[in-house]
N, C-alpha and C positions, 0 to 999 in steps of 0.2 A: 816776305815769303821768297822762296827760292825761284830763280828764273827758270822756266822750262828748258830742258836740254835738247830742244828741237834743232835740227840742222836746217838752216834757211838759205835759200838762194835769192839774192837781190839782183834783179835784172832791170837795168835802167835804159830807157829809150832816150838817149842823150839828144836826139834830134827834136824831141817833143817836150822834155822836162828841163826846167831851169835848175842850175846848180845852187841857186840861192838857198835852198832848203836841204842841201846835201847832209850836213851833220845832223839836222833834225830828223831826217829819215832814218839814219842809223841809230840814233837815240831811241826812236820808236821801235825799231826792229829788235833792239837789244832787250826789250821787255819780254820778248816772246821766245828767245833762244839765241843761238850763235849763227851769225851770218858768215858761214864758211865759204860761200860762193858770192863774189861781188864783181859784177861785170857791167861795163858801160859800152853801149852800142852807138856807133855814129862815125862820121867822117872827122877824124881828129885834126885834119888839115883845115877844117872850116873855122872861121872866126867865132861862130856862135858856140863852139865847143870849148872855148878858152876857159870859161868858168869851171867846167868839169875837169879839165886837164890839171887845174890847180888843186883839185881835190883828190887826184889819183893816189899820191903818196900818203897824205895825211889819213886817208880813209881806207887805204890798201885795196883800191879798186883796180881791177884788171881791164884795160881798154881792149875793145874788140873793133879794130879798124874796118870800116866799110866805106869804100869809095862810091860816090854817086855816079855810077856809070851812065845812067840814063835819067834825064830830067823827068820828074813826076813819079819815078819808081823808088821805093824805099827798101833798099837792100838790108838796112839795119833791122827793120821789123821782121823780115824773113829770117835773118840770122838769129835774132832773139828767140823766135818761135822754135827754130830747129834746136837750139841749145836747151830750151826749156823741155822739149820732148825727150831729148837725150838724157837729161838729168832725171826726168820722171821715170824713164825705163830702166836706168841704172840703179834707181833707189838711193841715190847719193844724198838726197835731201828730203825733208819731211814737209817743208812749207816753202811757198814761193811768194815773193814780193815783187810785183810788177809796177815799175815807176813810169807812168805815162798817163796822158789825158786822152789817148787815142782809142776810139771804139773798136779799132781793128783787132784789139787784143781780147775782145769779148769771147770769141770761140776758144781761144787758148785758155782763158780762165775757166770756162765751162769744162773743157777737156781735162784739165788738171784736177778739178774737183771730182769729176766722174771717176778718176783713178784714185780717189781717196786722199788727195793732197789738199792742204789748207792754202788758200790764196788770199793775200792781202793786196789791194790796189792802192797806189798813191798817185793822186792827180789833183788838178785844179778844179775849182767848183764848176767850170764849164764842161767837165767830163760828161759825155753822154750817159744817160741813165742805164742803157743796156750794159755797158762795161761795169758800172758801179754795182749793179745788181747781180752780175755774174761772179762777183768776188764774195768770199766769206765776210770780209770787212773791207770797207773803202775809207781811206783817210784823206781828208783834204790837205793839200800842202800848205794852204794859207793858215791852217791851225798850228803848224809846226814852228813858225817863226823863222828867223834867219840863221839860228844855230840850235843849240840844245833846247828842247822844250822844257817848260817849267814843271809840268806834272810828271812825277817819276814813280807813281804808284805801281807796284808789281802786280801782275795778273793774279786775281784771287782776292785782292784788296779792293778798295773803292776806286778802281781804275776808271779811266775815261770810258771804257766800253760798258761799265756798269755790271760786270760779271758777278761781283759780290760787293756789298757795301756794309762794312762793319765799323766805320769811323764814328767818332763821337759827334752826335748831332749838334752839340753846342760849339764845336770847334769851327772857327772861321776859315773860309777858303778863299784864296785870292784868285781872281780871274786869270786865265792863262793866255787870253788873246782878246782882241777887240770884239765886242759882242756883235754877232752877225744877225741873230734873230732873238726876239724876246722869248724867254722860257715858256710863256703861255702857249706858244705855237707848238710846243712838244706835247701838250696835254692830249690831243686826240690820238697820237701814236702810242703814248704810254697807256691810255685806256684800251687800245686794241691789244697791246701786249699783255694786259692784265686778264683778258678774256680767258675763262676756264682755269685761271690760276687762283681765283679768290676762294676763300673758305666761306662758310655759311654766313659769316658776319661781314663779308666783303673785303677781308684783308688778303693781300698777296705779298709774298716775300720779295724784297727788292732784288735779290740775287737772281731769282727766277725771271723777274721782269727784264733785267738787264740782258740775260741770255736770249729771251724771246725778242727783244728789241732788235738785236743784230740779225735775227732770222727774218724779221719783217723789213728792216731797212739797214742794209750793210753800211751805209754812210752815216748812221746815227752816231753822234759824238757830242758829249757835253760841251766840248770846245766850240761847237757850232753856235752855242748860246753864250759864249764868253765865260764858261765855267769849267771847273776841272773834275767834278764828280757828278755822277748820276743823281745822287741824293740831293745835291743842290738844285739840279734842274727840277726834280720833283717838288722840292719845297717852294721854289720860286714860280712854279707854273700856276700856283694859286687855285688848283682844283683838287688837291689831295691832302690827306692827313698822313703823317709819317711818324713812326715811333720805334723805339728800340725794344727788342724782346730777346729772351734766351741769351743774355750776356751782351754781345755786340751785334747781333743780327737786326736788320731793319725790315719793317713791313710797311705796306702802303695800302690805303683804300681811298676811294673817291670821296671827296668832301660832300656831306649831305647838305642840300640846300634847305634853308629854313622854310617851314611850312607857311603858306599864306594864311593870314588871318581872315576869317569870314567878315564880310562887310555887309 
């Protein structure tokens, strides 16, 4: 399917995020639109910025130099917030991607969403819950690998977010990262997402479940379980039935436990 034509601002807190996942970040962003604003914030004279400096030309990132005038004060964060607010008010972008594991950006994410902007966060698993939940979606950098990620499904297909799942159930899928959690741990969250979506027979469409999952947990991602598709998480969770209907659409219901025999 076609990639959405959204204009995206990628704002990177270079003092807080590692350049190891730089290309993986932009591979992920490219699924959702065009990253027409790409800015890196930090003190470019610092040794810890050397990895990002190597990525400036290959990824067309514009550096925003911020000297550390005072110990303990982060001018980079302030500049990133000012630029984000300027971009919001000018209407130059539709979506913001904030690359940081710093909870200081929680209020920024909330403010951008209040103004109708989509906000994706990119950070490490240590990122505080407040910032993760303030985003429309939060993606763990550990899931992206050191370069381009393996899962390249476009939005609307069986993408990692699970927005819609129309793939062939019999088709094998390769894991895209080292398994972090067993798929069975996703079962309670999937059941919550199914609430009020089931028909009278208990079936719910997987596409609707995927959308609800991101509302409940912005950091939900099949790659957290070492898989590339929501449908694989559902299958391997061990608590659900899944079947194809209406061509390529998939539906899910909770697996019924066998009745106990009277003794």
